[in-house]
N, C-alpha and C positions, 0 to 999 in steps of 0.2 A: 504494500500500500504506500502511496505517496505521502510524504510528510507534509503537514500543513505549513504554509508559508508564515513566517513570523512577521511582526510589525515592520513597516518600512522605516528606514532611518533617513533623516533630513539633514543635509549639511547646512552650515551657516549661509553659504552662497545661495542655496536653493530657497531658503526662507527669506533672505533679503530680496531675491528676485520676485517672489510671490507677493511680498509686502509692497514692493515698488509698483506692481501691477494693480494694487488696490485691494489685495486680500487682507482679511482680518484674521491673524493667527495668534493664538494664545498658548501658553505653556504652563504645565504644572508637573513638577518633578520629572522633567525631561519628556513628558507626554505632550504631544502637539495636537492642537485642535483647530479646525478651520471653521470659524464662525461667520464667514463672509456673507452667507445667505440669511443669517439670523440677526446680525448686529443691529440693523435698523429697527428691529422689532423690540429690542430690549430698552427699557427706560434709560435714557442717557446715551444710548448707542449712537444715535444721530448726532448728538452734541460732540461726541468724540470724533466722529467722522469729519464734522465741520472744523474742529480744531486741528485735526491732522492735515486737512487741506489748506489750513492757514499757516501763519508764521509762528504761532505760540505753541511750539511742540512740547515745551515743558508742562503746559497745562494739561495736555493729554497724558503725560506720564505721572502727574502728581496725584496724591491722594491715597489713603489707606484702603484696604479691601472692604467691600460691602459685605454684609451678612447674607449668606445664601442658605437655603433649606437643603435637605437631603434630596428633594425632588429636583432642585436646580442643579445640583452636582450630578445627579443621575442623568438629567437632560443633557448636560455637557458631553457625556460619553457618546452621544449619537454623532458627534462631530469629530471624533478621534480619527486622525489620519496617520499617525506614526510617532516615532521618537526622535528627539534631538540628538545629534552626534556630540555637540560640545555644550554642555550645560553652563560651563563657566562664562560663556559669552553673555549670559543673562544677568551676571552679577554687576553691582555698581550702578544700577539705574537710578534715576531721580533728576531733580532740577540741575544739580551740579554736572551730571553726565551730559544732559541735554545742552547746557550752556557751553561746555567745553568741546562737545562733538556734535554740532547741530546736524551735519550731514548723516552721520551714523544714526543719530536719534531719529531722524526723519525716516530712515529705512527700517529701523527696528522698533518703531513706536508701537506697532501692533503687538509685538511680543510682550510689551510691558502692560498691555491691557489686562493681563492676568491679575494685576493688583486691583482691578476694578470689577473683575468678573468671578474670580475663583479665590476662596480663602487660602491663606498660605499653608494651612494644615490640611488641605484637601486630601481626601482618600480617593482611591481609584474605584469609584462607585460604578461598577459595570451594570449594564442594563439587565433587568431580570429576564428570565426565560419567558417567551411569549406564551400566554395561556390560550390564545386564539390563533386561528389561521388567517393572516392578513391578506391572503390571496382570495379569500371568499368573503361574501357579505357578513358583516359583524352582527347585525341586528338579531339574527336567529342563533348566534353563538353565545352571546353574553349571559343569557338567562341560565346557562348551564354552569356558570362560574360559581354560583351559590355564595357561600361566605367569603370567597376570594374576590367577589365583584367590587365591593366598596374600596378596597385597597388598590385593586388593579385600575379602576376608572380614575382614581386620583393620582396616578403616576403618569404624567403627561408625556406624550411623544410628539415628534415633529414629522408627521406623515399624513397623507390624505386618508379619509375613511370612506369605505363603500358600505352602504346600509342594505340595499335591496338587490335581489337577483334581477328583477325587471329593470330595464333601462328607462322605461317610462316613469316608474315610481322613483327611481334614483334621480332622474331629472327634476321631478317635482320637489325632491327633498333638498335640492341645492338652490342657492339664490345669490346673485351678485348684489353687492351693497346698494347700488344705484337703483335696482328694481324696486326696492321698498319705497324709495323717495319718489320714483316716477309713478308708481301705482297709487300711493296714498296721499301725496301732496295735492293733486287735483281734487280728490274727495274732500280733503280738509277745507280747501278754498271754496268749493261749491257749497258744502254744508254750512260753512260760516256765513256765506251770503244768504242762504235760505233762512238761517236762524235770525240774522240781523233784520232782514226785511219782514219776517214774520212778527218779531218783537215790535217793529215799527208800526204795525197795525193797531197796537194798543189793546189787544184782546187777551193777553196772557196775564193771569193773576195767580199768585202763590196762595195756597191753602183754600182755594175756591171750592174744593170738593168737601171741605169740612164746614166752612161758613162763608156766606156771600157778603155779610155785613163787614167782617173784619179781614177779608182777603186783601193781599198786598199786590198792587199792580207792578208788573215787571216791565220797565221801559227799555227802549233800545240802547240807551246809554249804559245799561248794566251789562251789556253783552261782553265787553272785555274782561270784566270781573268774573262773570260766570265761566267764561272761557278759561281764565286762570285757575278757577276752582277745579275745573275738569283736569287741568294739567297737574295740579297738586294731588288730586285724588289718584291720578294715574301713577305718580311717583310712589305713593303709598302702596298701591296695588302691585306695582313692579317689585317693590321690596318684599311684600308678602308672598308673591308667587315664587320669586327667586329663593326665598328662604325656606318656605314650607312645602312647596311643590317640587321645584327643581333640585332642592337639596335634601329631599326626604331620603332616608336610608331604607331601601326596599328590603322586605324580609328575605333572608338568604334562601328560604325554601320556596319562594314564589317566583317561578320562571317569568310569568307575565308582567308582574310589577317591575322586575329588574329590566325586562325588555322595554317597558314603557318609560322607565327612568332614563335609560340610555338613549331612547329616541328623543325625549324632551330636552335633556340637558347633559346627560352623561357623555355623549359623543363629543360635546364641546369641551368638557374638561379633559377628556382623553387626548384630543388633538386640538388644543386651543388656537393654533394658527392655521387651521384649515379655512382658507378665506371664503370658500363657498358655503360655509356652515356657521357664519357669524351673525346672520340676520334671519328673521323668521320668514319662511316662504309665504307668499301672498295667499295661496289656496287654503292651507290650514289656518292662517291668520284671520282670514275672512270669517271663518266659522266662530272663532273665539270672539272677534270684534262684534259679530252679529249677536252673540249671546249677551254681551255687556250692553249693547244698544237696547235689546229687549228688556233687560232688567231696569234700565233707566226710564224706559217708556212706562213701565208699571209703577215706578216710584214717584215720578214727577210729571207735571203737565207736559204735553207733547213738545212744544217749542223749547221749554226750559230744559227738558231732558235731552233734547237734541243739542242745545248749546253746551251743556256739560259734556256730552258725548264727544263733540267735535274738539273740545279742548283736550280731552283725554286722548283722542286719536292723534292729535298733534304731539302730545307728550310721548306717545308710543313711537312716532316717527323719529323724534329727537333722540329717544332712548336707543333705538336700533342704529342710528347713524353714529351716536356717541360710542356705542359698544364696538362698532367696527373700528372707529378711530382709535380707541384705547388699545386695540391690538395692532393696528397697522400704521397709526399716525406717529408723527415725530414732533410732539409739542416742545416748546422752548423750556429749558430748565428754569425752575422757579415759578412757572406759570401754574394756574389752577389745573389745567388739563394734564400737565406733567405730573403733578401730585396725584391726580386721579388715575393716571396710567400706572404709576408705581403701585398705587393702592390696589388696583385690579389685578396686576401681576402677582402681588402678594397673595391675593385671594386664590389664584389658580395654583400657585406653587407651594404655598405654606399654610395658609389659613382658610381652608375650604369651608369651615364651619362659622366663619365670620366675614365681615366686609361684603355684605350683600348689595350695597348701593352701587349702581353703575353710573347713571347720569348725575347722581348726587349722593354724598355720604350722610345726608341729613338724618335719615331714618335709622341709621346705625347708632346714633347717639341715644335717642330715647329707648330703643329696644336693646341697648347694651350689647351690640354685636360689632363694635368698632374694633378694627385691627389695632393691637397695642403699638404705641409709638416706639417701643423698644425694638420692634421688628425692623424699623427703618434706620436704626442707628448703625454706625460703622463699627467694625471690629477694631480692637486695639492692635 
């Protein structure tokens, strides 16, 4: 039998050449990882790329390591490409090295990103053995994982997921981010116009079904406030669904609940950067949206219920666009969206039972599910 080939060794010249071509290479105890395809998705990765392209090389080299979870270290192993031949070349980095050797620092700066990506005490966390056959649709396999499902689904990987055997159903389960915007934005605009013009007729009154004498007229000028109430209600609903439905722990013995959980949200946690599965497909979304519209019609006068509904629908569109951006966007460091992106990444890789807010962290405060500040501190 033929012996298995060992890991490839990379010389300093090879690494310098790949870095000069724009590759992002990091090292940990001589192991070399190619993060070129992933770096822009990491919080701060785009900032490092901008610095690398500029003149302030030392800024890209500076800073102690960030804390990373076991999942993050396991994730890193997906990008392992081989070992370094000369580990000693990595010694002595920092501002002084960059100032004295700007050309060498520019070529090697990607190597030093290890200080921002991987803890100095990192272990070689190899990927666990696959419990499923990735060459076949996953939806009908995950239910058999039983008690292993919860741990497996929260160990993220960077690979696309196929759910169905049928190409048609597989097509319906995938959605580009702009489809949500194109489908639902015209609906929001049209229903906003219908709501406003209906309120302008002056026939809408609150509590009219209980008493006519003390009912409250709802003027057209109230529409923006009712719309905003709808958006706030959606943000609460978003939190509750994310926490209690998407993050329920299905019974290990129930094949169908495990399958349903994976279909609703588990697939996203297993492959958080599958771009075709970051927003809700319009066909199933229309069923859920129709249900909530029916509930509001039962609880509120027709026009008032429609006004609240359209505000909630707008909130949903913002939520889906925000969710996509938190995975694929590159917000400026220090901005609100930068903090929200880092917060959401922590939810995926370390704190799956907290940090449920996506478009806002507001509801994590009163419900005590905020990700601890200690998780964002740097290691000594």
